[in-house]
C-alpha positions in Angstrom: 238.7 71.8 97.2 236.6 72.5 94.1 232.8 72.3 94.1 232.1 73.0 90.4 230.4 69.6 89.9 227.7 69.9 92.7 224.2 70.0 91.3 221.2 71.1 93.5 217.5 70.3 93.0 215.6 72.9 91.0 214.1 75.5 93.3 211.9 78.5 92.4 209.2 80.4 94.2 208.1 82.8 91.4 206.8 80.5 88.6 203.3 79.0 88.4 203.5 75.3 89.4 201.1 72.4 89.4 199.0 70.9 90.9 196.5 73.7 90.9 194.1 71.8 93.1 195.2 72.4 96.7 193.5 69.1 97.8 196.3 67.2 95.9 198.8 68.7 98.3 197.1 67.2 101.4 197.8 63.5 102.1 194.8 61.3 101.6 195.0 60.1 105.2 194.7 63.6 106.6 191.7 64.2 108.8 190.7 67.2 106.6 189.5 64.7 103.9 187.4 62.8 106.4 185.8 66.0 107.8 185.2 67.3 104.2 183.5 64.1 103.0 181.4 63.6 106.2 180.1 67.2 106.2 179.4 67.2 102.5 177.0 64.3 103.0 174.9 66.1 105.6 171.7 67.4 103.9 171.4 71.2 103.7 168.0 70.8 105.3 169.8 70.1 108.6 171.3 73.6 108.6 168.5 75.7 107.1 166.2 75.9 110.2 169.0 77.8 112.1 169.1 80.7 109.5 166.8 83.5 108.6 166.7 85.4 105.4 167.7 89.0 104.8 170.7 91.0 105.8 174.3 90.3 104.8 174.9 86.9 103.4 176.4 84.6 106.1 179.3 82.3 105.5 178.2 78.8 104.3 177.3 76.6 107.2 179.1 73.6 105.8 182.3 75.6 105.4 182.1 76.9 109.0 181.3 73.4 110.3 184.3 71.9 108.5 186.8 74.4 109.8 185.5 74.0 113.3 185.4 70.2 113.3 188.9 70.0 111.8 190.3 72.6 114.1 189.0 70.6 117.1 190.7 67.5 115.8 193.9 69.4 115.8 193.4 70.8 119.3 192.6 74.3 118.1 189.8 75.7 120.2 190.2 79.5 120.4 188.5 81.6 117.7 191.5 83.9 117.3 193.9 80.9 116.8 191.5 79.3 114.2 191.3 82.6 112.4 195.1 82.9 112.3 195.5 79.3 111.0 193.1 80.0 108.2 195.9 82.1 106.7 198.7 79.6 106.9 197.4 76.1 107.6 197.0 74.3 104.3 194.1 71.9 105.2 192.1 74.7 106.8 192.7 76.9 103.8 191.4 74.2 101.6 188.3 73.4 103.8 187.4 77.1 103.9 187.8 77.6 100.1 190.4 80.3 100.9 187.7 82.3 102.8 188.9 83.9 106.0 186.1 84.5 108.5 187.5 86.4 111.5 187.4 85.2 115.1 184.1 87.1 115.7 182.3 85.2 112.9 183.8 81.9 114.1 182.7 82.5 117.7 179.3 83.7 116.7 178.7 80.7 114.6 179.5 78.2 117.3 177.8 80.1 120.1 174.6 81.1 118.3 174.1 78.4 115.6 176.3 75.4 116.3 175.2 75.3 119.9 171.7 74.2 118.8 172.9 72.5 115.6 175.5 70.2 117.2 173.0 67.5 118.3 171.5 67.3 114.8 175.0 67.1 113.3 176.1 64.4 115.7 173.0 62.3 114.8 173.7 62.8 111.1 177.3 61.7 111.6 176.2 58.5 113.4 173.8 57.8 110.6 176.6 58.1 108.0 178.9 55.9 110.0 176.1 53.2 110.2 175.5 53.6 106.4 179.2 53.1 105.7 179.3 50.0 107.9 181.7 51.5 110.5 179.1 51.3 113.3 176.4 48.6 114.0 173.8 50.0 116.3 173.1 46.5 117.6 176.0 45.9 120.1 176.6 49.1 122.0 178.9 49.4 125.0 178.5 51.8 128.0 181.1 52.5 130.7 181.4 55.3 133.1 183.5 56.9 135.8 183.6 59.9 138.1 186.1 62.5 137.1 187.4 65.0 139.6 186.7 68.6 138.8 189.3 71.3 138.5 187.9 72.9 141.6 189.0 73.6 145.2 187.9 70.7 147.3 187.4 72.9 150.3 184.9 75.3 148.8 181.9 73.2 149.4 178.3 74.3 149.9 175.9 71.7 151.4 172.2 71.8 150.8 171.4 70.8 154.4 173.5 73.6 155.8 171.8 76.2 153.5 168.4 74.9 154.4 169.2 75.0 158.2 170.6 78.5 158.1 167.7 79.6 155.9 165.2 78.2 158.5 167.0 80.0 161.4 167.0 83.2 159.4 163.3 82.8 158.6 162.5 82.5 162.4 164.4 85.7 163.0 162.6 87.5 160.2 159.2 86.3 161.5 160.1 87.5 165.0 161.3 90.9 163.9 158.2 91.5 161.7 155.9 90.5 164.5 157.6 92.9 166.9 157.4 95.8 164.5 153.8 95.2 163.4 152.9 95.1 167.1 154.7 98.3 167.8 152.9 100.2 165.0 149.7 98.6 166.1 148.6 97.5 162.7 148.5 93.9 163.8 149.1 92.3 167.2 152.1 90.1 167.6 149.9 87.1 168.5 147.9 87.5 165.3 151.0 87.3 163.0 151.0 84.2 160.9 154.7 83.1 161.0 154.1 80.0 159.0 154.6 81.4 155.5 158.2 81.7 154.5 159.4 85.2 153.6 161.4 85.3 150.4 164.0 87.9 149.6 161.6 89.8 147.5 159.0 89.8 150.3 161.6 91.0 152.8 162.6 93.8 150.4 158.9 94.9 150.0 158.4 94.8 153.7 161.5 96.9 154.3 160.3 99.5 151.7 156.9 99.5 153.5 158.6 100.3 156.8 160.7 103.0 155.2 157.5 104.8 154.1 156.2 104.5 157.6 159.5 105.9 158.9 158.9 109.0 156.8 155.8 109.7 158.8 157.4 108.6 162.1 161.1 109.9 161.9 161.6 109.4 165.6 160.6 105.7 165.7 163.9 104.2 166.8 162.7 100.5 166.9 161.6 100.9 163.3 164.9 102.4 162.3 166.8 99.5 163.9 164.5 97.0 162.3 165.0 98.5 158.8 168.8 98.6 159.3 168.7 94.9 160.4 166.6 93.9 157.5 168.7 95.7 154.8 172.2 95.0 156.2 171.7 91.5 157.6 168.6 89.5 156.9 168.1 90.5 153.2 171.7 89.7 152.1 171.6 86.4 154.0 168.3 85.5 152.5 169.5 86.2 149.0 172.7 84.2 149.7 170.7 81.1 150.9 168.2 81.3 148.0 171.1 81.5 145.6 172.8 78.5 147.1 169.7 76.4 147.0 169.0 77.5 143.4 172.5 76.4 142.4 172.1 73.1 144.2 168.9 72.3 142.4 168.2 68.6 143.0 171.8 68.0 144.3 173.0 67.9 147.9 176.2 70.0 147.3 178.3 72.0 144.9 181.7 73.7 144.7 182.0 77.5 144.9 184.8 77.5 142.4 182.9 75.2 139.9 179.2 75.3 140.6 178.5 72.5 138.2 180.6 70.0 140.2 179.1 67.9 142.9 180.9 66.5 145.9 181.1 62.7 145.8 183.5 59.8 146.7 186.0 58.8 144.0 187.9 55.6 143.4 191.1 57.5 143.7 191.5 57.9 147.5 195.2 58.0 148.4 194.5 59.1 152.0 191.9 56.4 152.4 189.7 58.6 154.4 186.7 58.6 152.1 187.0 62.4 151.5 184.3 63.9 149.2 185.7 65.7 146.2 184.1 67.9 143.5 183.5 65.7 140.5 181.3 64.8 137.5 179.6 61.5 136.8 180.3 60.6 133.1 179.4 57.7 130.9 180.5 57.0 127.4 178.5 55.0 124.9 180.4 53.4 122.0 180.1 51.0 119.1 182.9 49.9 116.8 185.4 52.1 118.6 183.3 55.2 117.8 181.9 57.3 120.6 178.1 57.6 120.2 177.4 59.8 123.2 179.0 61.2 126.4 176.2 62.2 128.8 177.1 63.4 132.2 175.2 64.5 135.3 176.1 66.6 138.3 174.7 64.0 140.7 176.1 60.7 142.1 173.5 58.3 140.7 175.1 56.3 138.0 171.8 54.8 136.9 170.5 58.2 136.0 173.4 58.7 133.6 172.7 55.2 132.1 169.1 56.1 131.3 170.2 59.4 129.8 172.5 57.7 127.4 169.8 55.1 126.7 167.4 57.9 125.7 170.2 59.4 123.6 170.4 56.1 121.7 166.6 55.9 121.4 166.5 59.2 119.5 168.7 57.7 116.8 166.6 56.4 113.9 169.2 53.6 113.3 169.4 52.1 116.8 168.5 48.4 117.0 169.9 47.0 120.3 170.4 43.4 121.2 168.8 43.4 124.6 
C-alpha cells in the first residue's frame, strides 16, 4: 500500500510563532484570569504596611499573592511543588511574569507576610465581589457543623482529671515541705501555710534551696530523700498538669494527638452510645454562593461561633444585614 498522498499538519518547534502574549494561550474561563483581575484591583496600600525598606528588593507582593491563590485553587499547597510548577505550568508562568521564586521565598512570604495580610486581602476580595454585584451583603446565610478531627479518639485529656491530680499533688508537696521545714527547724510544721499553691517554678526554687542546705548538711538523709522526691516525682508531675491545663484553656478536654481538637458529641454516632470524639465546631457564612467567612472554635458552644462570624461580618464596611 502506498502512502505518498498523506499530508500532515505543519509542525515545527524552532521557529518564532505568535501569539507573543502568553495570556492569549490561557482560556478565558481559566481561574488564572480571575485571580489576576481580582488581585490587580487590590490597592497597593493594602500590602505596603507589611514591608520595610532597605536590603534586597523583595518579589512584588501582588505577584506572590497571585501565584499562591492560584496554586491553592489547583490544590497545590507545598512550596516546593509550587516552585516546580512555576517552570512548567503555563498559567503560573504567566501570573509570575516568568519570575521563579524558590520554595524558600514562597514559604517565607506566606508565613511571614501573608499570615497577617490574609484578613485584609479577604476583606478586599469581598468588597470587590460586592462592587461587581456578585454578593449582596443584605441576605447572608450561616450554617455549621461539628467535624471530627483526624486524631486518636482515645488520647483524651480531661480538665477535671488534671485539676484533681494537681490538687492531690499539691497536698503532697505541702506536706513534704512542711516536714522538711520542721526538720531543719526554720519553721515549725504547724506554722506552715499550706493554702498557697506551689507552681512548678516555686517547687524548683524550693528544691534548689534544699540542695544548698544539703551542701552544709551532707548527712541529712530526710533532706536527700525529699530532694529526690521533688526532682523525680513532684516537679515533673506538676509541669505535666500545668501544661495540660494550659492547653485546655477554657475548654474541658483536648486530644493528645491534636491539641486543638475538643471532645464533643457528633451527629454521626454509628454505635449509638454517645461516645465523645475529638472534633471542631465550624460555621460557614455565605452570600450569593460565595463564602464570606469560616470561623471555628475548639469548644462545643455553637452560639459562640455564630457571634464570631457576626463580628467578622461587622468588620466589613459593606455589610448591611436584613435583621
